[in-house]
N, C-alpha and C positions, 0 to 999 in steps of 0.2 A: 638209528637202529646201526647195532655191531654188524660187521662182516665177522659170517661163518665159513669157513673152510675145511674140508677134510685133511686132517694129518694123517699122512702114510708114510710110517717108518724105510729112512732109506734102502735099509737092507729086503722090505717087501718091495720097494719100486725095482732093485736090483734082481730080485725072481722074475718079478712080471717082465722084465725085458728080456730074461734068458729065456724064459716057457715060450715067448712067442715067436721064440725062434722056430722055422722048422726044414731049416738046412743048414748047411755050413758056410752057405754064402761064398764059395770056391769062385772061383772067374771072374769076378767083379774090379774090373780096371780102372775105373772113374774115378772121381773125385767127390767129395763131400759140397753140398751146393750152400755153405754158408749161412749161420745164423744170425741175421740180420742186414742190412742195406746200408748201414751208416749213416742213417737221416742226422742231419744237425741236431738235431731236438730230443729224437726217441731211437738211439743207436741202433737196438736191439727187436727195433719193430720191424717185420717185414721180414725176407728168408732169400738166400740168394739160390740161382740156379735152375728156375722154374718159371713159369707164367703159370698162373690158376685162369682157366677158362668158364669154369661153371661148380657153384656148389648144390650141391642136394641134401639139405639139413632135413631131417625127420626128430622130432622132440617131442617129449611126453613130461609136463609139468604139473606137481600136485601142490598148490599153494600153502593146503593145511599142514605139509610135511616139509616142505621148501624144497624136493628132491627132483630132479631134473635128470633126465635118459634122454643121449642123444646118438645118431648114429650122423656122420659127417662122409655124404661119398664126394670126394673132390676130384675133378677132371681138370688135369694141368699138361702144359707141355713143356718136357726136359730144355731147356738152354744149353747144354753141356751136356758130355759123360758123366753121369751122375752114380756115385757106390751110396750115398746116402743125402738125404732133407731135410728141412725143419720146418716145422710147422708152430704158429705158436699158440700156445692154449695155457692160462693161468689158472691152478686151483684143477676140481677135479681129479675123476680116478679116469685113466683110459684100461679101457677092458682088453682091447685089443686091436691090432691092425693088420690089415691087408694091402698088398698094394698088387693089382691084376690079380684079384681073385687069391693070391698066394699070403701065408701067414710072414709077416715082417718084424726082425728084431726091432725095437724101440727102447729109447731111452728118456729121462726125465732130468729137466738143470733148469731151474727157474720158471721163465714162461714158455721154454724152447721143448718143444717134444720131438726128436731126433728119430728118425725112421732110415733104416737100414733094409733095404729091399733084396730079396735072395740073391736077384740077379742083375746086374748092372742096367739102368735106364739111358740108353744112348742119344745122346743129344737130337733134338727133333721130334722125338717118341711122344705121342700123346698117350698119357697113362691113368689111372683111376684106384685110388687111396681112400678106405674106408677104415676111418676109427670111430670105434665104441666107448663111449665114455657115459659117465655119470656122476652127481654128487648134487652138492649145495653150490649153488653158484657165488662168486666171490662179487661183493660190490668194491668198487676198484674207487680210490680217493686221487685226483690228478694231481698234478703240480700245484695248481690254482686252489684248491681247496673243495672242489666241486667235485660231487659222487656220478659214475657212472658204472659198465659193466651190466651186472644184473641189478636192479633198484628195486626194491623191495614196495609193494604198494599196501593199500588196505585190504584189497581184493586179490592180489595178485600179484604182478610183474612186470619190470620192464626192462628189454634191453636196450641201453642205449651206450654207441661205440665210441664217440670223438673226445678224444683222439685214438686210444688204444684199449678201449671197454668192449669190444667183441669178443677179444680173446679168452674172456671170463664166461662165454657161454658158447663159443664152438670154437674148432681151431683151423686155422689159415694161414693165410699168406696177410696177415695185418699191416697193411702199407700202402697210401693211398693210391701209388704208381700200380698196384696190380691189379686192375677192376676187372670184374666176373659177371656174369650171369647168375642167378639162385630161384633155386624151387625152395622154400620153406613152409615145412607140414607140422604145427604143432595140435597134440592131442591134449586135451583139459577137460576137467572135471565137466559134465552136461550142465547149462546155467550160466557157464563162461562164455567168453569170445577171444579168439587167438588172433589179433590184426597184425600183418607183417606190410612188406612192402611189395608194390606191382598188383596183381589184380589177382582177384579171389576164384580159382580154379576148379575149387572142389568144397562142399563142406558136408560132411556127414555124422550122424550120432549113431551109438551103436553102446550099449550096457553099462549104461550111466554118463558115457564118455562122449565126446565132442571131437570133430577131426578138423581142422582148416588147412586148406593146399593153397598157398599165395605164389604166382610168379611173377619172376621180372624177368623182362626177354633182354632189356637193355644192362649195358654195362655198368657195375656199381661198386663203388668200393667199399670194404667191409665196416669202415666206421660209418656208414649210411644202412648199413643193415640194421632192420627194427626190428623189435616182438614188442606188443602188447599185450598182456593175457589181465581179463577183470571183464565188469559186469555193464560190458559196453555196450549201448544202443549202436550197431552197426545200419549201416545204409548203403543205399547206392544211388545214383542218379546220374546226369549226364551235363554237361555246359559246352557250349559254342554252336557253332552251327556243323563244327564234324560231331558233333554230341560224342565229346570224350568223356569216357567214365569217370567218374568221381564216387571214392569210398571215404565214409566218416567213419570214425567209431569215438563214442564220445562219454565217458562216464556221466551217467547220471544229476552225478551232484551236480556239475557243471553246465548241463543240456541249455538251460535255462538264460545264463548267461552268456553263454560262446553262441546260442542261436542268431541273433543278430548279425555277428561277425561270421561266420560260417555262410550267411544269407548273401554275402559280398561275394563270394567266392566267382560266380561270373563274371561281374563286374572288374576284380580285381586281375581273374585269368584273361580278360578281356585288352586290360589296359598294360599288362606285363608282355602280354603278346605282338602288341603295337609297338611297345618301345624296344623290345629285345628280341624278337621274330619268333619263329616256331618254337609251340612249345615239343622238348625233347624227348618226351617219356608218351606211356601207352595210356596213362591214369593221373589222376592226382585226386587230392584230398587232404584229410587231417584226423591227427588223432588227439583227444584233447583228456588231460587225466584230470583228477582232482589236483586242485593248486597246493595244498599238503605232500603230495605224493611227489613232488621233484622241484625242482629251484630253477630249471632254463627250458627254454624253447631250444629244438636243434631240427637242423634242416635235412634229419632222416629222406630217402630219395622218395619222392611220390607221394610221401604220407607224413609231412612234417608234423613232428609232436611238439605242445603245446600243456604246461603245466597250470592248469585251469584255462579260463576264458581267453583269449588274447585280446589284445587290441587289435586295431585296424590296422595300424603302423607295424606291428609285429607281423602279425598276417601277412603282409607285404614283403617284408624283409625275406622270411621261411621261405615264402612260394618264389622269391626272386631267386634264391640259390639254388634253386631246380635248374636255372641255366649257368650259374654262375659259382662253382663248389662241387654240384652234383653230376651235370652233363661236363664241365669241364671243369676236371679236378685238378688240384696241383699238385707236381710232381714230388713236393716235400713238403713236411711240415712248417718249413721257413716260410713258405709262398703262400699263409694263410690270408696276406691281405686281396690277394684277388677272388678270395672268396666272401670276406666280410666287407672290404671295401665297396665291392659293387654291391653287396645286399645293402650296405649301409647307404650308399649314391642313391639306390633304389627306392629308401626311405627320403631322399631328400625329393627326386623328382614327382614323385606321389605327392608330396605336401605343397609342392610348386603348382603341380595340376589339379589340384583340390582345394583350394583358397587359402594353403598355408602361407611360409616362408618360401621364399626364391630359394633354391638352392646356393643362387650367388649370397643370399644373405644370410643363410645358415653357415657357409664359409667364410663368411666375415665377422661373422661374429663369433665362430671357434678363433681364429686367428686373433683377434681382442681381447676376448674373455675366456677361450676357452679352457685354461687353465682354473679358473674359478668354480666350471661344470665338471672337468675331468681334470681332476689333480696331478694323473700322468700322464695327460695330455703329450708333452713334450719329452717324456724320458727315454723316449727309443725310437727311431725311426721304422715306420712300419714293413719295411722292405728287409729291415733287419731285427727282427724281434731279441732282448735279450738271453733268455731262457725258455727251457718247456711250459713255464707259468706265465711267460706273457703272451703265446699265440694266439691268446682270447683276450687280450688286454686293451684298452681304451685306444692307442695309439696304432692298433692296427685295423681297428676299426675308423675310426674317425679320422685320422691322418691318412687312410688308406681311400676312405671317398674325399678327402681334398685332394690327394694324386688326380682323381680321377676329373677332379673341377678342375684344376690345373690346366689338363690335357683340354680339356670340353671347350675351358678360354682361349687357349691358342688356336685350335682347329675350327671352332662355332660349331651352332649346335648342328646344321646336317653335316658335318661332316663327323659329329662327333658319336650322333646315333648311329651312323656307316659301321663305325669303328667299333662300335661295341657290338653291335648285331654281328658284322662280320667275325669278331673276336669268338662269339660263341657259335659260329657256324664252322667256323676254320677248325674247330678246337673240338665240334661235338663227341661226346663219348668216348673222350681222352682223356689226357694229362697235359699240364702247360705250368711252367715255370714262370718267374720273374722273369728272365733274359728274356724266354720266349715270345712274354708281350712286350717288353723294350723294344727286340726286333721287330715285332707284328706293328707296332704303331709307327716308328719313323718308315717302315716299309711303307703303310700306308698314306704316309703325310710325308715326303722326302725334303719338301721344300723348307720345313718348320724345324727350329731349331729344339729339342725337347731336351737340353742337358743339363738346366737349369732344374728342371724338374727332376729328374733322375739324381740329382747330386745335393740338392737341397728339400726336396718335398719326398724320396721315396727312400734316400740314404743316409738324408744329414742330418747331423746331431742337434738337438733344441730347436727353438723357433726359427724356421727361415726369417732374412734378416729383412726380405720382401713381399708383400702380399700380391 
């Protein structure tokens, strides 16, 4: 489906920026926050000078016209004296911007929305910026060819954000290192449902429109935020002795095939908790679309997304991400193997415990014949993907899992499970890098030598000489 973007002449953008000014901006002595965090693969992603603590997004969407109207109330804390700061937003038309209730100048350049408040924001100040915007959201094609951003479906749309798609439907600090809590309220034509992360706090209908308010109390990276709009069968249940809330939203076309896998959610959650420790969020569930509406599953926080009915292994993979990737989130996109290596190794452990190959058998199979299954397996090391197009490639997933298996071989089963549970606990709701992981492993097992694992398996080029 072609991407549709509003075309706004530069002259009109300039006029809009000037008209947003409500004062002369005198007395501002701070410096701009910075347009990008210099991520190794997405240098313009995120912004400097502030940390977001909460997003309150109020959206209205009409699938018939593909028109989105949004208001983003963003609460943030200034990390330095700010004369201006940037938000990431691709496409859409910004109507106005306020900071602490006062009109602010703004300008657009590429994905950067630069905001110039009337008064300086001193370091340590908590402030609120409100952006009102509208338009037809874009579908973004990733470096690897997959689609994200605002993905149009047969009866609605999907907001999918990994790695940078969330900027297509709301302004923000779109880098995994800046996590925040969320309230996402979506109004759609009555008869459709709007599904998002967290728990359904409120649902109302009025004048032929339905409004769904979802609340996420735990910190979340923006690439894990999602919105699904469509004719879903939306259900609530509970799971486990603690009666953890479960929200599932399933397209009727996929319902019959998805039912057997979704019925295993209590079993999968019990197994994941036994292996990885306490579940880090206040709810769980799944969002299941039609197979033809998307091409990949995604670990969207508390509500993993599936394009059609998932198989059990994929279901385990995306739910394992709730510990590794969602709760413990990478500091940069170079650390992606900490997400995908862990989730892939969860697949191996599940198979080992449920009558399939052992993790050792899987490791040996990949070492001996992995290039027959994944022709790119030895193209680059998991700790250093070659480019943005490689962060979701097989070496990150499969070789990442092989790194974990080498650690397990070194320390033994009991110490390994203590280690991976402790890693999830130590960085719960935070961010971590590969350097953090290396330091953690060496600290937990100070008598072991991991140097060959890091040099040959995590960062080494080609297939290691010895398994």
